[in-house]
N, C-alpha and C positions, 0 to 999 in steps of 0.2 A: 297479281302484278306480272306483266309479261317478262319472259326470260331476258330479252334484250335490255329492259329497264333495270333488272337486277344486275346484269353485267355492267351497265352504265354506272350505277351507283357504286358498285364494288370497285371499279377502276378509280372513280372520283375519290372514294375514301382512301384507297391505297396511295394515290398521289398526295392527298392531303396529309395522311399520316407519315409518309416517308419523306416528303419534301417540304410540306407546310407546317410541320410541327416546330415548336419553339427552338429545339436544339439545332435542327437543320437550318432554320432561318438565321439563327445566331452565327452558325458556321459560314453560311453564304454571305451574310453582311460583313463579317470580318474579312473574308477573302475578296470582297468586292471593292474594298477601299483602294483608291488609286494613289500611286506614288510615282512621280516622274512619267505620268501619262499612261501607266499600265497598272495592273493589279495581279494578285496571286491567282484570282479567278481566271484571268486571261492566260497567265502562264500555265495554269493547271490544264486548261483546254489544249494548249499547244503540246504539253507533255503527253496528254492522253492520245493526241493524234500523232505522236512521234516526231514533232517538229522541234528542231533545235537540239542542243546538247543536254544530256541527262546527267544527273549527279545524285548522290545520296541525299543531300540537303534538299534538292528540288523534289525528289521523290517523296521525301518526308512532308514537305510543305503542301504538295498537291494531292496527297493521299486522301484527305477528307472529301474533296470534290470528286475525285475519280470514283470513290465509293458510291457517292450519290448518283453519279452518271450511270454507273453499273446497275444500280437499283432501277432507275428510270428506264434504262434500255431493256431490262428483263421484263418490266411491267408491260411495255408496249411491244415486246417480241421483236426488237430490232437486232439485226446482225451486227456484231461488234466491229468487224472490219469495215463493213459498209458505213457504219456510224463514224468511224475514224476517218474514212475517206471523205465523207460529207463535211465534217467539221474541219477538214484541212483547208477549206475555203474560208478566208478571213471574213467574208460577208456572213456566212453561216455561223461562224463563231460569234460575231457581234450579235446576231439574232439570239443565240443561246444565252449569251451574257446578259442581254436585255431581259430575257425571261427569268433567268436565275436571280438577277438583282430584284426583279419585280416580286418574285416569290419571297425573297428575303425581306422585302419592305412591307408587302401587303398580304402575304400568304396566298393560299389557293382559293379563289372565289369565282363565282359566276355572276356576271361576266368577268373575265380576267382583267385585272387592272395592271397597267404597265408604267414603269418609271419614266419611259419615253416612248413616243409612238414608233411603231415599226416603219411606217411610211409617212413622209411629208411630201405633200404636193405643193409645188412652188409656182404660183402664177407669176412667171418671171418677168413678163412685160405685158403692158396693156395694148401695145400696137399690134395690129393684124392687117393682113392684106385681103381678108374677106369680111363680109358683113352678114354673119350667120343669124338666122331668125331665132335660133334657140340658144344663143351664146349666154352662158351664165355670167360672164364677165362684162358683157356689153362692150367688148373690145373694139377699139378703133385706133386711137392715138396713144402715145406714151403718156403716163401721168407726169405732172410737173415735179413730183417729189419722189420718184423711184430711187431705190438704193443705188449708190455708186459701187464701183468695183471693190474697194476695200471693205465696204459694208457687206457686200455679198460673200466675200471670202470669210469674213467673220461669222456670218450666219452658218456657213458650212462647218467651220471649226466648232461652233457650239453644238451642231447636230452630231458631229463625230464624238465630241467629248461626252455627250449624253447617251451614246450607244443607239442612236437612230440607225436603222438598217438600210432603208431605201429612200432615195430622193427622186421624185418625178418632176421634171420641168414641164410646165404647161403655160397657158397664156390667156389671151393673146396668142401670138405665134412666136415661140421662143427663138426660132431661127432668124428672126428679124433683129435680134439683139446683137450688137457688134461684139460684145464680150462673152457670148454664150459658150463658144467652144473652149475658151480659157477657163471659165468657171466650171463647166462640165468636166474638163480634164482634171481640174483641182479636186473636185469631189470624188471622182473615180480613183485618183491617186491616194485619197484618204480611205480607200476601201469601202466607200458607199456603193450600193447597187444603184446605178444611174439609169433612169429611163426618160423618155421624151414623148410627150403628146403633141402631135403636129397635125396640121390639115393636109400635109403631104405635097402641097403645090410647089414648095421650094426644094424638094428632095431630088436634086440632080445627082448624077453619078459621083461627082466630086464631093458633094455634101455628105452623101452616104459613106464615102471613104473617110471623111473627116470624123464622122460620128464614131466609126469603129476605132480610129486612131485615138480619140479622146476618151474612150472607155465606156461609151453608152452601150448598154446590154439589151435594153427592151425598148421597142419602138411601137407606139400606139398611134395609128393613122386613122383619121376620121373619114369615113365614107358612109353617107346616109342613104344611098339607094344604088341598086344595080342598074337603074335607068338614069342616064346622064341628065336629062331634063329635070327630074325630081331632085336630084342632088344639087344641081346648079341653082335651083329655086331656093332650096334650104340655105345654101351658102352665099347667095346674093351676088354671084359672079358667073358669067357665061364662060364655059370652057373649064370650070373648076374640076369637074369629074375627070376629064381626060388628063389634066395635070396631076391630079391626085393618084390616079391609077398608074401613071408613069412613075410617080414617086414610090409607090408600093413595089413596083417591079425592080426599081433601083435598090430598094432596101432588101428585098428577099434574096437578092443575088449574093448577099454577105451571110455566111453561116454564123458569124459572130453576133448577128442581130436576131433577137426573138421578135418577130413582127406580128402585130395584132391589128385587125381591122375593128374599129369602134364605131358604133352607130347609135344615135339617139332615136329611139323608136317612138313615134307619135302616130296619131290617126292618119297623117299624111304619107307615111311610108310603111304603115303596118303590113300592107299586102306585099311589100318587098322583102320581108324578113327571110323567107326560105331562099329566095334568089340571092340575097346578100351573103348568106352562109355558104351557098354554092360557089359564089364568086370568090369568097375568101379562100376556099379550097383550091379553086382554079388558079388563083394568083400565087399560090404557094405560101400563104401566111399560115401561122401555126395556131392562131386563136381568133375567134370572133367574139366581140364584147358588145352586149346590148345595154346601153346606158338608160337609166331611169330618166324620164323627162321631169324636170323641176321648174316650175314657173317662177324663175328669178332672173335678174338681168334682162336681156332682150326678150326672154321667153315669157315674161308677163304679158306680152302683147299677143301671144298665140296660145293662151291658156286653154282655149276651147279645143286645141289640137291634142290635148292630153288623152291618153287611153282611158276608157272606162274600166272599172274593175273586171268586168267580164273579158274585155279585150286583153288586159294584162295577164289574166289567168290563162287565156289561150296562148299568149306569147310564151309564158313560162312552160306550159305543156309542150309547146313546139320545141323549145330549147332543151327540155328534158329528153324528148324523143330523139333529137339530133345528137345529144350527148351520148345516149345509149347506142346509137347506130354507128358511132365511131367517126373517123375522119377528123376534120378540123375541130379543135376543142372549142366549146361554147361556154360563155360566162355571161353574167349580168350583174349590175349593181343593185338590182331589186332584191332586197333581203328575203322576200317571200319565196325565192327560188329554193331556199333551204327547206321550207315546208313542203314544197312540191316534191323535191328529190327524196326527202326522208319519208314522206307519205307513201311513195311508190317503191322505194328500195332502201333497205337497211345498209346497203353496201356502197351508197353514193353520198358524199358530203358536198355541200356548197357553201363556201365561206366567201362573202362578197369581195373581200380584198386580197384573197389568197388563192382563189381558183376552185375548180370543181374536179371531181374524179372519183374513181372507185376506191373503197377502203373498207376494212373490216370493222366490226363493232368497236374494237378498241380505239381505232382512229376516229370513228364517228363521235366518240365521247368528246373529242376536241371541239366539235361544233358548238357544244354547250358553253365552252369557254371563250372562243374567238369568233363565233358566228354572229350573224346579224349586222346591223348598221355599225360601222366602225368610227363614225364621226366623234371626235373627242376621246375615243377609247383606244383605237389602234392607229389612227392617223389624224392629221390636222393639216391645215393649209396656211401658206404664207402668201400675202399679197405683194405686188411689185414694190410697194413702199414700206414693207416690213411689218405691216399689220398682220397679226395671227388670227385666223378664224377656225372654227371647228371643222369646216368642210368648205370646199370650193363653192358649193351650192347654198351655203348657209352664211349670209352676210352679217354675222354677229362678231364684233370686235372683242377679242378676249385678251389682247396684249399687243404691245408695240416693241419690236426688236431694237428700235433705236434708243429706247429708254429702259427696257426690261430685259432680263435674261431669259432665254428660251426655257430652261429648266424650271424657273420660277413660274412662268406663264402656264406651263403644262401641269405643274403641281398645284397651283393656288387658284386658278380661275374657277369661279363659282359655276359658270356655264358648263365648262368641261366636266366638273364634278357631277353636275346634274345629268349629263349625258351618259355617265357611267352607272346610273342607277335604273335598272329595269323595273325595280319595284315602285318607281314613281310614274310609270306610264299611265295614261288615261284612256278610258273607253275599252273597246274590245282588245286593243293591244295589251292592256294590263291583265286581261283574263285569258288570253290565248295560251293554249298548251305548247305553242312553239315560241313563246316569248324569249327564251334564252338563245335560240338559234336564229331568230328573226328580229322581233321587236319593232318591225316597221322601219321605213326610211324616215329618219328624224328631220332631214331637210325638207321632205315633202310635207311632213306634219307641220313644220314651222311655216312653210310657204302658204299652206292652205288654212291653218288654224291660228297662226301667230304664237303657237306654244310648242316648244321643242319636245314636250312630253305628250302632245296630242296624238290622235290616231292618224295613221297613214291612210288617206282615203283611196289609195290605189289598190288596196287589198280586197279580194272578193269577200272577205269576212267583214269588211267595213262598207259594204254596199249602201246601207242605209245612211251612213254618215256622208258618203259620196253624194248621194242624191240631195241631201240637205244642203251641203256646201254648194253644189252646182245650182240649185234653185236660188240660193242666196245671191249668187253672182249674176244670174240671168233675170232675176225678178225685179 
């Protein structure tokens, strides 16, 4: 057995023994119970970070959790003061509270199970000013039954109550919603990490200013080609490229906004990849994100534009090379990127919903817990009318926020439960030695096989399945 595998197992066992044992879980569960909107767990974290007044009673109450935090910090070699500074941020504290509550309820397992998703993507409105060929939402006009303002605010209250960490507004085009800024401001005021996915065409200087004012932190702007003609064809509107690039420039002028260029890579813009990454750097954005193509929504009409497994592998190799070379950060929603990174370097991890970067063996262990497709595990989606789905690319209704509680949907949905079981995967994905850090894209599996546990035909290791599926669609 390789030395790194021994280290990996030893860290897993240490975490399981110290935090996942019955006594620790009992303590965490007791401390997690909320009263008047807060818990001893939250108060303990504030005390650990030196926030608020201290007293002998508070020190006594918070001692058990502080001890557990100290154990965890030492296992991962974290600096005490740096850790205190990091968790002084209320968003970071909510993330840790989510993790601790999850350990208390479910223990330490692979893949890690959460009491609430870290991230919720909210398809806020179905209206859009573009007609994109690959739009998963099929966005055009508002739905007749979209949530009203009071219902939207209630959704945010439910997310906050259940310790969701981040809320991403998507669409359609969220900036077309008259109440967007009010709701975004409400969410950030509740200490949610707020992000916005936009096509960028409406990002004037004034709009960028308002985004900062209402607390948006992360801005994901869609740009599908470095060549205007290719992008405009994708987006169904002449001049879209110029308006989007102007929007990007308006956004990056604000230090408060983390700006990312996002591109859906297909056979139609595959050769634009390197130029897109270069352009992202030239425009001053901090990240380039390559989205997986999923044949759902409008994209079912351009299924033939999907990358072959060989092309996707080349894309991932290119992203790895650009990641190693430095400059603008690169990411992809293709979970196979974890396999590529870990096969080439033990010092780089890639978690589809959390980023990529260099890390030692101890941090690489986390990939086995949070890595791979996060649909139904680490995040879920909300549709404009309050319907909950596992993923924006997976049109399976798992609940309705007009008639059900968000926490109940997350906890009880059979579909979400199934997505948390890597041992139920079918085909090569079930046998792959990277199952825990990848597991294949479940949305692609569903779109191509009709089974959320099916194989992801985009992986080079599933080339035979890809050929079979392609022949069945063209035969």
